[in-house]
N, C-alpha and C positions, 0 to 999 in steps of 0.2 A: 448097612443092616439098621445100626446106633442110628443114623442119622437119618434115614427113611421111618425111622420108628418115634423118633422127636416133629418130624414136619407133620405125619398121623396127627399125632397128639396135641399140637398146635392148632391144629383145622378143627378137634375135635370138643376139647373141652375151655380153653381159654376164648375164642372166638367162636366156639358152641353155644355157650350161656352168655356172652356177651357181658362188655361194661359197656351197657345202654345206659345206664341209668344218667340222667343231667347234672350229677356231682362236678366238683373239681379234678382236672386231668391227675393221674396218677403216675408219677415217675417210678417203673417198679425196676430199679436197679438192686440186683442181688447185692453188691455189696457195701449197697447205702447201709443196709439192715444186718443183723448179725442174729434175724429169730426167725429167718425164711431159707432153706435147704434147699427151694425149687432153682432148676437150672437155670444158666440166664437169659437163653436161649426162650426159652418157652413162657419166662416170667414176661419177657418184650413183648411175644407174640400178642400176650393178654392186654395188651394195652395200646397195642399198635394204632396209628391215626385212624387206620383203616376199618379194624373194629370198634374203632368208639364212634366214628360218623358212620357205619353202615348201620347205626338206629334199631330199629325193629324188623329184623327179619322174618319171614316167609315160613311157615313149619313147612318139612320140605316133605317131595313127593316119594316113594318109595324108590330103595336106590340111591339116592343123594343123598348129600352130606347134612352133617350135624345143622340142624337151626338155631342161632342166635337165642333167640326169646323164642316166648309163645305170650304173646302179647301184653306184655310186662316191659315197663320200663327197668325192673330192677333181675340182679341175678338172678337165675332158674335151673334149677336141676336139670339135667337132660333127661327127656323122660327114657324111659325103657323101651318103645312102642318105636320109636323111632331112632334110637342107638343104642346097642345089646348093651348090657351092661358090663362085660368085661373088658370092655373097650376104652381106651386113653386113659389119662394119667391118675393114679389114687391119690384121689383129694377126697375133703370131707364133701360126701354128698354129690360126688364129680362137680362141685363147682370150680368159678373160678378159684385161679392163684394169686395173690399178689406181696408184692415182698413188705408192704407194710401195712397200717389197717385204714391210713387217708382216706379218707372219701367213703368210709363203711358207716354201716348201722353198729354192725356187729360182725365180730373177724372168731371164726374158728383156730385155735394155737393149739398146738401138739409141746410137751414139756415132758420129752423121752429120760427120763428120771426115775431111777430104783435104789439111789446111792443108800437111801435112808430106811432102807427096806430091814425090818428084825427075821424074818422067818427067811421063808423062799423068794428069792429074786426075780424077775422077767416084766415087770409093768412097764420097762425102759421100753419095750416093744408095742405097749399098750395102742398109744396113737394110730403107731401102723397099721394095726389089726382093726383099730375101730373104722378109721378110712376104710378098709376095704368093705367093712361088714357093709359103712353105711350106702353102700352098693345100693341097697336093698329100701330105702327109702326113697320117696316121693314127694312134690312137691306141697301137698296139701295134707293135711289131722283130719278127715275123715269121721272122728271122733269129737272133736270140740268146732270144729270146722275152721281153726286158725289158718289164716295162709300169711304164711312168714315171709313168703320170697313175693308176694305182691306187695308188701308193704314197708319192709328193711330192704336197706341193700349188707348183701352178707357176702361171703370171704372166706377161703382159706389162705389165711398166709404163714402155713409153714412152722417149725420148729423152731424153740428157742435151743440155741446153741449151747447145751450143757456144759460141765468141767464131771465128768462120768469118777475122777479121782479125787475130788475138792467139793464137800458138800458145802460150807460155807459160801465159795464163791459161786457154786450152782447156783447161789439163793441169792447172792450179788446179781449173778447175771438175770434169770428170773423177774427179781423186781426193777431191774435196769427196762428188761425190755417191753412188763407191763406199765411202765409210768411213762414208755412210749408208745402203747396201748390206748391208754387211758387219757392221755395230755390232746388226742386224735380226735375226743368225745366217743370212740367207739368202746362199745361193750363187749369183753373178751368171753368166749366161752372153751372153755381148756380138757383137754384131753391129757387126763396124767399117762402115766406116772403115780410114783407112790403120792403118799397125802403131804408130806413133806413141802413139797410145792404150794398149797394152800396159802403156807407162810409168806414168804415173799408176796405171792398174787397181793395179800388183804396188807402187805404193806403198800404195795403201790395203789390201792385200789382208794384205801384210807389217808394219804396222802390228800387225793384230793376230795372226796368226801367224807373226811369226818367217821369216826367209830360208825359202823353198821351193826347192820341186824346177820342174823346166820340163821338156816335153816340147816341142820347138819343133818343126815343121811348114815349110818355108821354100825357097825356091831362094836367098837369103841369109841369111848370120849376123847382119845388121841391130848388130853390133859396130860400126857405124863412129865417127868419133870428131868432124870438123864437116865440115860440108860448107858450101860460101859464107859462110864463117862465123860458122855458126850451129853448136851442138850439140844443137840437139831437133829432127829428125825422122826420119822414119820409116825410119830405114837407124842410127840407134844407140840404138834402146829398151833394148838390152841392156847395153851398153855402161854409159852410166846407171846402170840397176839395180846393176850387178858395184856401180859406185863409190860406192854408197849402201848398201849390202850386203844389198839384197833377195834376191839368189838366193843358194841355196846351190848352189856352184859346183861341189863333187862331186857334182850331182844334176841338172844340167843336160846334154840329149842335143837334136842339130837334125839333122834330117833330112833330106833329098833336096836337101842344098844342091851349086848348081852354078853354072854359067856365067861369064864372062870375070873378069878383077879388074885393078886398079888395081896389086897390089902381087905379085911371084913368089909370097910364100908367105898368101896371102887367109886362112889360118885359125892363124899365129902366137897373134896374139892371144888366139882361143879358146881353142887348147890351153893359151896361157898361163896362163889361167884356169882350168882342169881341166873342161873343155868337154869334152862325147866330142858330133864332128863327126862323122856319116856322109851323104856324098859321095853325089847320085844315083846316080854311076856305081858305088856296092856295092848299089843297088837294084833294078839293073835286073831283069826276066826272073827276077825271086823271089820267095816268097811273103817277107812282114817276121813271123808268126810268131815265128822263133827269135830274133830283132832285141828285138822287147817282151818275150820272157820274159828277155831279161838287162837289159832297162829296168827290168820287175819291180821286179827281185832289187838293181839299183841305189836305183832310187826310194823302196825302202821302205814305212815305215808312216807315215812324216811330211810335211807337209802338199805337195801338189805343183800346177802346175796346169800346163793346156795351152792352146800359143797356136797356131794353124792361118792361115798365110796360103797362101790358096787358090792364090799361083804356085806353091805347091810341087807342085799339081798339072801336069802338062805340058800346053802353052796349047794342043793337038790340045781336052783336056777343060773345060778353062776358058780362054776368053781374053780371057774379061770382067775385066780388071786392069791393072795399072799401068805394070809390069814385066815382063814377061812374059819367060822363058828357056823354049829348047828343054830335049827329054829331059828331063822330069818324072817325077814320080811317076805312077798308076795312082789312078782311083778305088775300086778295089779294095785298092790298098798303102793307101790312106786311111784304108778301112774296117779294114783288119788294125791302124792302128798306132793309132786311138780304141780301138776292140774290143778292142786289147791294153791296152790303162792300165783295164780295169775289174780289183777291189779294191783300188786305188792311193786315198789319201787324199786325192784332186780336195777344191778348195776354191776352184774356178773356171777359164775357159775363155773363148777366144774366137776367131773366126772374122773376120778381117779382109781389104781390101787387095777387096774384089767391087768392080769399078767395071761396073754395067750397060750404059753404052752400046756400050762395044763387044764385045759379046757379043747380039745384036736376039734371039736364040732363046731369052737366059733359061735358058742349062744351066747358067751359071756361079753364077748366083745359086740354080738348083735344087739344085745338087751342095752350095752355101754352105749351105742350107736344112737339107737331108741330115745336112749333116756336124755341124748343130749338133742334131740329133735322138739323132746318137748320139754325141756327146758327153751328154746327156742321161739317155741309156740307159745308162753307164756312173757314171754317183753313185753318192757310198755312198747304201746306202739303197733302191735301188730295188731292186725284187721281180723274181724270173723265173719266168713262170709254166709 
């Protein structure tokens, strides 16, 4: 049964979405990369000479097998009009899977780590559930007209193999993996994982681009110093980034901050660094388009990063997270923030802190999947139809 299942999946997704672009051939041996956990047989099928040389295949007639591409030279998510959503291997948007970022413009990467969590654990299962819910997503952004799959070569390259028993070692593994991704010229879109992961990701990105600007959506500033004697946890990534010179502090904006605090002036550190802090109260009952016009001017043309903690949204919309805070942003405001980053020099994005077991409906992961798609749609080079 297992062999039959893998055989069917290899016909559906890797060939089905097709490695059709005229980019360099990619060797996808699972042993060659420590950040992909896809089965070797499936990875090999995704870049076999037959699938590459097949080029642009025609759409199917009813009852036939999955098409490779729909009039595109790039990887394209299968249409649910032709391939049932529950069918196939669980990848982000059911895109092809590769063992590395070589040959890609954009890579979806999972980092299933929650060892840095201070309250409810479970974000290690976030990437898996986000991928599952992403089956609902389609090829075009009907609201903005963005056509990312007609513009960029995108695939899912699996997960970083983190060390769940050693948080500093996990940070090393994440940093090393992202250095490989960045060296290939690929933009990483990350499925978290708790917010600790942003620290080693920014270490890798800053090594290439220098200090980066940051649009950070969150209920918390994540600029704590130590907790229980530890300096690395999900409440400290941006303080560690400041200390290492990874952030261009005059181009850091934190949106949606709220909740009780241990200090009477909880944002003092952020202000001292030059961050702009936008409390949730300043966002209530209003459009955030005016704010994002100011943010675009502040970011300018230099490299910047988007880090989106799902707890930036109100728990009425996103209860599946570890440290929920009441009175947060709405999904519509989240879209305004991400779409407001269009035109910026985005070098990476992440969506973190989805803990699926606290939301049996799947809505939190569905929101996360949609926000990642919106991030893809605002990347440099994405055409609008």
